[in-house]
DRENGU-717038 format. One line per 3 residues: their letters; for each residue x, y, z of N, C-alpha, C. Coordinates in steps of 0.2 Angstrom, whole numbers, plus 5000, padded with zeros to 4 digits. Example, Ala and Ser with C-alpha at 12.3 -4.5 7.8 and 13.67 -1.06 7.14 Angstrom:
BEGIN
as	5066:4972:5039:5062:4978:5039:5066:4984:5039 | 5064:4989:5035:5068:4995:5036:5064:5000:5039 .
END
This chain:
BEGIN
mna	5053:5031:4880:5043:5033:4876:5044:5041:4880 | 5045:5044:4877:5044:5052:4876:5041:5054:4880 | 5041:5058:4886:5034:5056:4893:5028:5062:4889 .
nka	5032:5071:4886:5027:5073:4885:5023:5071:4879 | 5022:5067:4875:5021:5064:4869:5016:5061:4875 | 5019:5053:4875:5019:5050:4880:5012:5047:4885 .
ssa	5010:5055:4891:5005:5058:4894:5004:5063:4897 | 4997:5063:4899:4993:5070:4899:4994:5072:4903 | 4993:5079:4907:4991:5078:4914:4985:5080:4915 .
vel	4984:5078:4922:4975:5079:4923:4972:5081:4928 | 4969:5086:4926:4966:5091:4933:4956:5087:4931 | 4958:5088:4940:4949:5089:4945:4947:5095:4946 .
vsl	4942:5097:4944:4941:5105:4945:4934:5105:4950 | 4934:5104:4956:4930:5106:4962:4925:5100:4958 | 4928:5093:4960:4925:5088:4956:4921:5084:4964 .
tkr	4916:5081:4960:4913:5079:4970:4905:5073:4964 | 4906:5070:4974:4901:5063:4970:4897:5061:4978 | 4893:5061:4974:4887:5062:4979:4881:5054:4976 .
ydd	4880:5052:4983:4878:5047:4982:4870:5044:4985 | 4864:5042:4983:4859:5044:4985:4859:5045:4990 | 4860:5044:4999:4859:5050:5005:4863:5055:5005 .
gep	4865:5056:5000:4866:5063:5000:4872:5067:5003 | 4873:5063:5005:4883:5063:5010:4888:5064:5003 | 4892:5066:5003:4895:5068:4997:4902:5064:4997 .
avd	4905:5058:4995:4909:5055:4996:4915:5056:4991 | 4915:5061:4987:4920:5066:4985:4919:5074:4987 | 4920:5079:4990:4920:5083:4991:4922:5093:4988 .
qis	4920:5092:4982:4923:5100:4977:4930:5098:4979 | 4934:5092:4976:4942:5090:4976:4945:5099:4970 | 4950:5099:4971:4954:5101:4967:4959:5100:4963 .
lri	4963:5096:4958:4973:5094:4960:4971:5096:4952 | 4978:5095:4950:4984:5094:4947:4989:5091:4945 | 4989:5085:4944:4994:5080:4941:4996:5080:4934 .
epg	5004:5085:4935:5008:5085:4929:5010:5080:4926 | 5010:5079:4918:5011:5074:4914:5018:5070:4915 | 5019:5064:4917:5023:5058:4919:5022:5058:4925 .
syc	5020:5063:4928:5023:5062:4933:5016:5053:4938 | 5020:5053:4944:5018:5047:4951:5015:5048:4953 | 5008:5051:4954:5004:5053:4960:5001:5046:4964 .
cll	5001:5046:4970:4997:5044:4974:4991:5045:4979 | 4988:5045:4978:4979:5045:4983:4979:5041:4990 | 4982:5044:4994:4982:5042:4998:4975:5043:5006 .
gps	4972:5039:5010:4968:5041:5014:4967:5034:5016 | 4963:5035:5025:4961:5027:5026:4953:5025:5024 | 4950:5020:5022:4945:5014:5019:4938:5022:5022 .
gcg	4936:5024:5017:4931:5029:5016:4933:5036:5016 | 4939:5038:5012:4941:5044:5011:4937:5048:5005 | 4935:5045:4999:4936:5046:4995:4941:5044:4987 .
kst	4947:5041:4991:4952:5041:4984:4951:5035:4981 | 4946:5031:4978:4944:5024:4976:4939:5027:4970 | 4934:5033:4975:4928:5034:4969:4930:5039:4968 .
tlr	4935:5044:4967:4940:5049:4962:4943:5047:4960 | 4949:5041:4958:4949:5035:4953:4943:5034:4950 | 4940:5031:4951:4934:5026:4949:4931:5033:4941 .
mva	4930:5042:4944:4931:5047:4943:4932:5048:4938 | 4937:5046:4937:4945:5049:4931:4945:5042:4926 | 4942:5037:4928:4941:5030:4924:4935:5031:4921 .
ghe	4928:5035:4924:4924:5034:4919:4919:5027:4919 | 4922:5026:4927:4916:5018:4933:4914:5022:4935 | 4915:5025:4935:4910:5032:4939:4908:5041:4940 .
fat	4902:5045:4938:4901:5048:4935:4899:5052:4942 | 4899:5061:4940:4903:5065:4944:4898:5068:4947 | 4897:5068:4951:4887:5074:4954:4892:5081:4951 .
sgd	4893:5084:4953:4898:5089:4949:4909:5089:4947 | 4907:5096:4943:4914:5095:4942:4917:5093:4935 | 4922:5096:4936:4924:5091:4930:4933:5088:4932 .
vll	4934:5081:4925:4940:5078:4924:4944:5083:4916 | 4950:5085:4918:4950:5087:4912:4959:5081:4911 | 4959:5081:4904:4965:5079:4901:4967:5081:4897 .
dhr	4973:5085:4898:4976:5088:4895:4972:5095:4893 | 4969:5097:4897:4963:5104:4895:4955:5101:4892 | 4956:5093:4889:4951:5092:4887:4945:5088:4888 .
nit	4940:5092:4890:4935:5089:4894:4933:5081:4898 | 4931:5078:4898:4930:5070:4898:4925:5068:4905 | 4922:5072:4905:4920:5069:4914:4913:5067:4911 .
wlp	4907:5066:4904:4906:5064:4906:4906:5060:4895 | 4914:5055:4895:4913:5050:4893:4915:5044:4894 | 4912:5040:4889:4911:5036:4892:4921:5032:4891 .
aae	4921:5027:4898:4927:5023:4899:4936:5022:4895 | 4931:5020:4888:4936:5017:4883:4935:5025:4877 | 4935:5030:4877:4936:5035:4875:4942:5042:4876 .
rgt	4941:5039:4885:4945:5044:4886:4952:5046:4887 | 4956:5039:4886:4962:5038:4888:4965:5036:4892 | 4962:5035:4896:4963:5031:4903:4961:5021:4905 .
amm	4966:5020:4907:4969:5010:4905:4965:5011:4915 | 4965:5008:4918:4964:5005:4924:4967:4999:4923 | 4971:4995:4929:4971:4992:4933:4970:4990:4938 .
fqs	4965:4985:4941:4962:4982:4946:4967:4982:4953 | 4966:4979:4959:4970:4975:4965:4968:4968:4963 | 4963:4966:4958:4961:4957:4959:4964:4956:4953 .
fal	4968:4960:4950:4972:4960:4942:4968:4960:4937 | 4959:4954:4937:4954:4951:4934:4955:4949:4929 | 4961:4946:4928:4960:4942:4923:4955:4936:4922 .
fph	4956:4935:4916:4951:4933:4915:4953:4924:4918 | 4952:4919:4921:4954:4913:4921:4956:4908:4917 | 4952:4907:4912:4950:4900:4905:4956:4903:4900 .
lsa	4961:4909:4901:4961:4913:4893:4970:4913:4893 | 4977:4912:4892:4982:4913:4892:4984:4918:4895 | 4991:4921:4898:4992:4927:4894:4990:4929:4889 .
ldn	4996:4925:4885:4994:4930:4877:4987:4934:4875 | 4981:4929:4877:4975:4930:4876:4969:4938:4879 | 4975:4936:4885:4970:4942:4893:4975:4947:4889 .
vaf	4979:4948:4886:4982:4955:4885:4978:4958:4880 | 4981:4952:4876:4976:4954:4866:4969:4955:4867 | 4965:4953:4872:4956:4955:4872:4951:4960:4871 .
slk	4956:4968:4875:4953:4971:4873:4954:4973:4866 | 4959:4969:4861:4961:4974:4856:4955:4966:4852 | 4954:4963:4854:4948:4956:4852:4942:4961:4852 .
mkg	4941:4965:4856:4936:4966:4856:4935:4973:4852 | 4939:4975:4849:4940:4982:4843:4941:4977:4836 | 4940:4970:4834:4939:4970:4827:4945:4968:4826 .
ask	4952:4969:4830:4959:4968:4827:4962:4958:4826 | 4962:4959:4820:4964:4952:4819:4972:4947:4825 | 4967:4940:4825:4974:4938:4828:4982:4937:4828 .
ter	4982:4942:4820:4991:4942:4820:4992:4949:4825 | 4988:4949:4823:4988:4959:4824:4989:4962:4832 | 4982:4957:4837:4983:4958:4841:4987:4956:4845 .
hhk	4989:4948:4842:4994:4944:4848:5002:4947:4847 | 5003:4950:4840:5010:4953:4839:5010:4960:4844 | 5006:4963:4845:5005:4967:4850:5007:4963:4855 .
akd	5000:4959:4860:5003:4958:4863:5007:4956:4868 | 5012:4950:4863:5016:4948:4863:5023:4952:4863 | 5025:4959:4861:5029:4962:4863:5027:4966:4869 .
lle	5022:4966:4873:5020:4969:4877:5023:4966:4884 | 5020:4958:4883:5021:4955:4888:5033:4954:4887 | 5033:4953:4881:5040:4953:4883:5042:4959:4887 .
rva	5039:4966:4886:5042:4969:4889:5042:4972:4896 | 5038:4967:4901:5036:4967:4909:5038:4960:4911 | 5044:4957:4905:5048:4951:4903:5043:4945:4908 .
mgh	5039:4944:4904:5034:4939:4903:5031:4935:4898 | 5039:4937:4892:5034:4934:4886:5040:4924:4886 | 5040:4924:4891:5042:4914:4890:5035:4913:4896 .
lah	5031:4916:4897:5026:4914:4899:5018:4912:4898 | 5020:4915:4891:5016:4921:4886:5008:4912:4886 | 5010:4909:4885:5003:4903:4884:5001:4901:4889 .
rkp	5005:4900:4899:5002:4901:4903:4996:4904:4906 | 4990:4900:4909:4984:4905:4913:4985:4906:4916 | 4983:4912:4921:4981:4915:4925:4982:4910:4934 .
gel	4979:4904:4934:4982:4898:4937:4987:4895:4938 | 4991:4896:4933:4999:4894:4935:5006:4898:4934 | 5003:4904:4935:5009:4913:4934:5005:4913:4945 .
sgg	5014:4915:4947:5010:4920:4953:5010:4924:4954 | 5007:4931:4959:5003:4934:4961:5008:4942:4957 | 5015:4938:4957:5018:4943:4955:5017:4944:4947 .
qqq	5019:4936:4946:5018:4936:4935:5009:4940:4935 | 5006:4938:4937:5000:4938:4935:5000:4946:4935 | 5002:4952:4940:4999:4958:4940:5002:4957:4933 .
rva	5011:4958:4931:5013:4959:4925:5009:4959:4919 | 5007:4955:4919:5001:4954:4913:4995:4958:4917 | 4993:4961:4922:4988:4964:4922:4989:4971:4915 .
lar	4997:4974:4919:4999:4979:4918:5001:4981:4908 | 5000:4974:4908:5003:4972:4899:4998:4974:4895 | 4989:4970:4899:4985:4970:4895:4977:4978:4896 .
ali	4985:4984:4903:4983:4988:4903:4985:4995:4898 | 4991:4991:4897:4997:4996:4894:4994:4998:4885 | 4990:4987:4882:4989:4988:4876:4985:4993:4872 .
tqp	4982:4998:4876:4975:5002:4875:4979:5007:4872 | 4988:5007:4873:4990:5016:4875:4988:5019:4876 | 4986:5019:4883:4984:5026:4888:4987:5033:4890 .
rvl	4987:5034:4886:4990:5041:4892:4989:5041:4899 | 4988:5039:4903:4987:5041:4908:4985:5033:4913 | 4992:5031:4916:4988:5022:4919:4984:5025:4926 .
lld	4978:5021:4928:4975:5021:4934:4977:5014:4941 | 4978:5015:4945:4979:5007:4949:4977:5007:4955 | 4972:5003:4956:4969:5005:4961:4969:4998:4963 .
epl	4975:5000:4970:4979:4994:4977:4981:4989:4971 | 4985:4990:4964:4985:4982:4963:4993:4981:4967 | 4994:4982:4975:5001:4978:4981:4995:4975:4981 .
sal	4989:4976:4987:4989:4977:4994:4986:4965:4990 | 4988:4962:4986:4983:4956:4986:4991:4951:4991 | 4998:4957:4987:5002:4952:4986:5006:4951:4995 .
dpf	5009:4947:4995:5015:4945:5001:5018:4949:5002 | 5018:4953:5010:5024:4959:5009:5033:4960:5005 | 5034:4952:5004:5041:4954:5001:5041:4957:4995 .
lri	5035:4955:4990:5033:4954:4986:5030:4961:4985 | 5028:4962:4988:5025:4971:4987:5030:4975:4986 | 5035:4977:4991:5040:4976:4990:5044:4977:4983 .
qmr	5045:4970:4979:5048:4971:4976:5044:4975:4968 | 5038:4976:4970:5032:4976:4965:5033:4984:4963 | 5035:4986:4970:5031:4995:4969:5042:4997:4967 .
ael	5043:4992:4964:5052:4995:4963:5051:4993:4954 | 5048:4989:4955:5045:4990:4947:5037:4992:4945 | 5035:4994:4949:5029:5002:4945:5033:5006:4943 .
raw	5039:5010:4950:5042:5014:4950:5047:5014:4942 | 5050:5010:4941:5056:5009:4937:5050:5011:4930 | 5045:5004:4931:5040:5004:4922:5037:5012:4921 .
qke	5034:5014:4926:5031:5024:4924:5036:5025:4920 | 5046:5026:4924:5049:5030:4924:5049:5027:4914 | 5049:5020:4913:5053:5019:4906:5046:5020:4901 .
lgl	5042:5020:4902:5037:5024:4899:5034:5029:4898 | 5035:5035:4902:5034:5040:4901:5025:5043:4905 | 5023:5037:4907:5016:5038:4903:5016:5042:4915 .
tfi	5011:5044:4915:5004:5047:4920:5001:5042:4922 | 5007:5039:4931:5001:5034:4934:4999:5040:4940 | 4990:5035:4939:4987:5038:4948:4984:5032:4954 .
hvt	4990:5029:4959:4990:5024:4962:4984:5027:4969 | 4980:5022:4968:4975:5022:4976:4978:5019:4979 | 4982:5021:4984:4986:5018:4992:4979:5017:5000 .
hsq	4981:5015:5003:4980:5015:5008:4985:5013:5014 | 4991:5013:5011:4999:5012:5012:5004:5020:5014 | 5004:5020:5020:5010:5027:5019:5017:5026:5015 .
eea	5016:5019:5016:5023:5018:5016:5025:5016:5009 | 5021:5013:5004:5019:5014:4997:5021:5017:4994 | 5015:5025:4997:5016:5032:4995:5023:5035:4994 .
mal	5025:5034:5001:5033:5037:4999:5038:5036:4995 | 5035:5028:4997:5043:5025:4988:5036:5025:4982 | 5033:5028:4981:5032:5027:4973:5030:5035:4971 .
adl	5028:5041:4977:5026:5047:4972:5030:5054:4970 | 5028:5055:4967:5031:5062:4963:5026:5066:4968 | 5020:5065:4965:5016:5066:4972:5008:5069:4975 .
mvv	5009:5068:4984:5005:5062:4988:5002:5065:4989 | 4992:5064:4989:4987:5067:4989:4985:5062:4996 | 4985:5066:5000:4982:5065:5009:4974:5068:5007 .
mnq	4967:5063:5009:4961:5065:5008:4958:5060:5017 | 4954:5066:5016:4949:5061:5022:4943:5063:5020 | 4939:5061:5023:4932:5062:5019:4929:5066:5013 .
gri	4933:5063:5010:4928:5065:5006:4935:5074:5001 | 4937:5074:5009:4941:5081:5003:4950:5081:5002 | 4954:5083:5000:4960:5087:4998:4963:5088:5006 .
eqa	4965:5084:5011:4969:5087:5019:4978:5089:5013 | 4980:5085:5008:4986:5092:5007:4988:5088:5002 | 4991:5089:5000:4994:5087:4992:5001:5091:4994 .
gtp	5006:5085:4991:5015:5090:4991:5019:5082:4988 | 5028:5085:4988:5028:5078:4987:5029:5074:4995 | 5032:5069:4995:5032:5066:4999:5036:5068:5008 .
hev	5042:5070:5004:5045:5076:5007:5042:5081:5012 | 5038:5083:5007:5035:5089:5009:5029:5088:5015 | 5025:5085:5015:5018:5081:5017:5023:5076:5025 .
ynr	5027:5073:5023:5028:5071:5028:5032:5075:5033 | 5034:5078:5029:5041:5086:5034:5039:5091:5037 | 5031:5091:5035:5026:5096:5035:5019:5097:5034 .
pas	5018:5092:5042:5010:5088:5038:5008:5094:5038 | 5000:5098:5033:4996:5102:5035:4992:5104:5041 | 4990:5097:5045:4986:5095:5047:4984:5092:5053 .
efv	4982:5092:5057:4981:5090:5063:4983:5080:5060 | 4977:5078:5058:4973:5072:5057:4982:5069:5049 | 4986:5073:5043:4991:5073:5041:4994:5071:5045 .
arf	4998:5074:5051:5003:5071:5055:5001:5063:5059 | 4994:5063:5062:4993:5056:5062:4994:5052:5059 | 4992:5052:5054:4989:5047:5048:4996:5041:5048 .
mgg	5001:5050:5045:5007:5047:5040:5009:5045:5045 | 5009:5045:5051:5012:5041:5056:5020:5044:5056 | 5023:5042:5064:5031:5044:5065:5029:5051:5067 .
hnv	5024:5055:5070:5023:5058:5073:5020:5059:5077 | 5023:5063:5082:5016:5067:5089:5014:5072:5087 | 5007:5072:5090:5004:5082:5091:5002:5083:5098 .
vht	5009:5089:5101:5006:5090:5108:5005:5098:5106 | 5003:5100:5113:4999:5106:5114:5003:5110:5121 | 5007:5113:5117:5009:5118:5123:5012:5126:5123 .
ngq	5011:5131:5127:5011:5139:5126:5006:5140:5123 | 5001:5138:5122:4994:5139:5117:4996:5135:5112 | 4997:5132:5109:5000:5131:5101:5001:5123:5102 .
kfa	4998:5122:5095:4998:5116:5092:5003:5115:5088 | 5007:5107:5092:5014:5107:5085:5014:5098:5085 | 5017:5096:5076:5016:5091:5078:5027:5088:5078 .
vrn	5030:5082:5078:5032:5086:5080:5036:5075:5079 | 5041:5075:5075:5041:5067:5072:5046:5064:5078 | 5044:5058:5080:5046:5055:5086:5052:5052:5085 .
dhm	5054:5052:5080:5063:5051:5079:5068:5058:5083 | 5063:5064:5085:5064:5070:5084:5065:5074:5093 | 5061:5067:5097:5059:5069:5102:5063:5063:5104 .
rms	5066:5068:5114:5071:5065:5117:5068:5062:5126 | 5071:5056:5128:5070:5056:5135:5073:5059:5139 | 5069:5059:5143:5074:5060:5150:5072:5058:5156 .
pgg	5076:5054:5159:5072:5049:5166:5069:5057:5171 | 5064:5050:5174:5060:5057:5179:5058:5061:5177 | 5054:5067:5182:5051:5071:5180:5054:5078:5182 .
tsd	5055:5083:5177:5059:5088:5176:5052:5095:5171 | 5055:5103:5179:5048:5106:5178:5048:5108:5171 | 5053:5107:5163:5056:5114:5159:5054:5106:5152 .
glp	5051:5100:5158:5050:5093:5149:5041:5093:5150 | 5039:5088:5146:5032:5087:5146:5034:5079:5147 | 5031:5080:5155:5031:5074:5160:5027:5069:5158 .
arv	5026:5063:5153:5027:5056:5154:5025:5049:5156 | 5022:5045:5154:5022:5038:5156:5026:5032:5155 | 5030:5028:5153:5029:5026:5148:5026:5017:5147 .
tdi	5021:5017:5142:5017:5011:5142:5019:5007:5136 | 5024:5006:5134:5025:4997:5129:5031:5001:5126 | 5034:4995:5125:5041:4997:5120:5043:4990:5118 .
eyq	5045:4993:5110:5044:4987:5105:5052:4989:5103 | 5054:4983:5100:5060:4985:5097:5063:4983:5093 | 5065:4987:5087:5064:4983:5082:5068:4986:5076 .
giy	5075:4985:5079:5080:4982:5077:5088:4986:5078 | 5084:4992:5071:5090:5001:5074:5089:5005:5078 | 5081:5003:5082:5078:5007:5087:5075:5004:5089 .
vlv	5075:5006:5096:5069:5005:5101:5060:5010:5097 | 5055:5008:5101:5049:5013:5098:5047:5010:5106 | 5047:5019:5109:5044:5020:5114:5037:5023:5114 .
glr	5032:5018:5116:5027:5023:5118:5022:5024:5126 | 5020:5031:5124:5022:5034:5129:5015:5039:5132 | 5013:5039:5136:5007:5042:5138:5008:5049:5142 .
aqd	5009:5055:5138:5014:5062:5141:5005:5067:5144 | 5006:5069:5146:5001:5078:5147:5003:5084:5144 | 5003:5086:5141:5000:5090:5138:4993:5096:5141 .
emg	4995:5103:5138:4989:5108:5141:4981:5106:5138 | 4980:5102:5135:4975:5096:5134:4975:5090:5136 | 4979:5089:5142:4976:5083:5143:4980:5078:5142 .
dqe	4979:5069:5143:4982:5062:5140:4983:5065:5134 | 4992:5065:5130:4990:5060:5124:4994:5053:5123 | 4994:5051:5119:4996:5048:5117:5002:5048:5110 .
vsv	5011:5047:5115:5015:5047:5111:5019:5043:5109 | 5026:5043:5104:5030:5040:5103:5036:5040:5101 | 5041:5038:5106:5047:5043:5102:5051:5034:5100 .
mvp	5056:5037:5096:5062:5033:5092:5069:5034:5093 | 5069:5028:5099:5076:5028:5101:5082:5023:5097 | 5089:5028:5097:5095:5024:5094:5096:5018:5097 .
eaq	5097:5012:5094:5094:5006:5099:5106:5006:5101 | 5110:5010:5099:5115:5009:5108:5113:5014:5111 | 5110:5021:5107:5109:5026:5117:5105:5022:5119 .
wae	5100:5019:5117:5095:5016:5124:5097:5010:5126 | 5103:5005:5123:5107:5002:5126:5112:5005:5134 | 5114:5013:5130:5114:5015:5137:5113:5017:5141 .
apv	5105:5020:5140:5101:5023:5146:5091:5018:5145 | 5092:5014:5146:5083:5008:5146:5078:5013:5150 | 5074:5012:5149:5069:5015:5153:5064:5008:5155 .
alg	5059:5007:5159:5056:5002:5158:5050:5002:5162 | 5045:5000:5158:5035:5002:5158:5034:5003:5165 | 5029:5008:5163:5026:5011:5170:5031:5020:5171 .
ehv	5039:5017:5169:5044:5022:5172:5043:5028:5171 | 5043:5034:5172:5039:5042:5171:5047:5044:5168 | 5046:5051:5164:5050:5052:5160:5050:5057:5159 .
slg	5052:5063:5156:5051:5073:5150:5053:5069:5148 | 5050:5070:5143:5049:5073:5134:5051:5077:5134 | 5057:5080:5127:5060:5086:5126:5059:5086:5116 .
wtp	5063:5092:5115:5065:5096:5108:5066:5098:5108 | 5070:5098:5103:5074:5105:5099:5067:5109:5094 | 5064:5113:5096:5061:5119:5095:5061:5120:5087 .
ama	5065:5120:5081:5065:5122:5077:5063:5113:5074 | 5063:5109:5079:5060:5102:5075:5053:5102:5073 | 5050:5106:5078:5042:5110:5080:5039:5111:5073 .
hgl	5034:5109:5071:5031:5111:5064:5024:5111:5071 | 5021:5120:5065:5015:5120:5069:5010:5118:5067 | 5004:5118:5069:4998:5117:5064:4992:5123:5062 .
END
């Protein structure tokens, strides 16, 4: 399927949502999502990511601002007229209907004949490797199988943008990894624009072409996973993404990845003094938690030590060490 024909660009222009208390759940965000790309909206609970998704879907209306699909203003259109489809966290399958009838349901509501809707539903179930289970009900399917049925049901309306609201959060960890690989493969095969809400940094980094980190209703940073992880735009992004320490030295604030920091035993005059507070063996590395003293006072930091290096020079809880890093590895905030 050609991405240029199958998908659409999505633009949010000063998009705002306020509820009755007047506080903005989404606060004048602007963003462009290229056609055929996989965008992940990422952030802690209450940051506005799901509200943003619902405004794109038409399940919430904006207080102000616009939602554009290929320069077409869809801000006030009903959900069914937008060219988008939503895949929900709970999958929201009808328990009394077969997989086939779940997928065909929206066409039934539009008045399509049984023959037509079942033909299209069967094609989509085959596409997501569920054709052989078309007559099973949701309770007879695994979580991963239910997700495939939910995807087929969303695709039967031929959307140009597929919206996914934490679709993997209900799955066990092993299946979650398997299904995110399948989601990425389907997105590439279908050529659709995907907008996926998640609170998982790992999930967003594995899936996204465009990662959008939100905080308190605003966009803190938007970029590729590589850009966001390696060059966080703010202290919030550095801390939220994990794997970074924020340190203050020489009157400046830096983010330093924990695998770019080094530990030396004892306190030295040219290092950041710290005390070991936690040690976690992670297999190929050991994650050492420390309480460090920088220009702003006590800071919780961590250092990722390769297993072989740890074996040669382990440290103990309570031990005093010095922390250092190569200046080129420190990213100014």
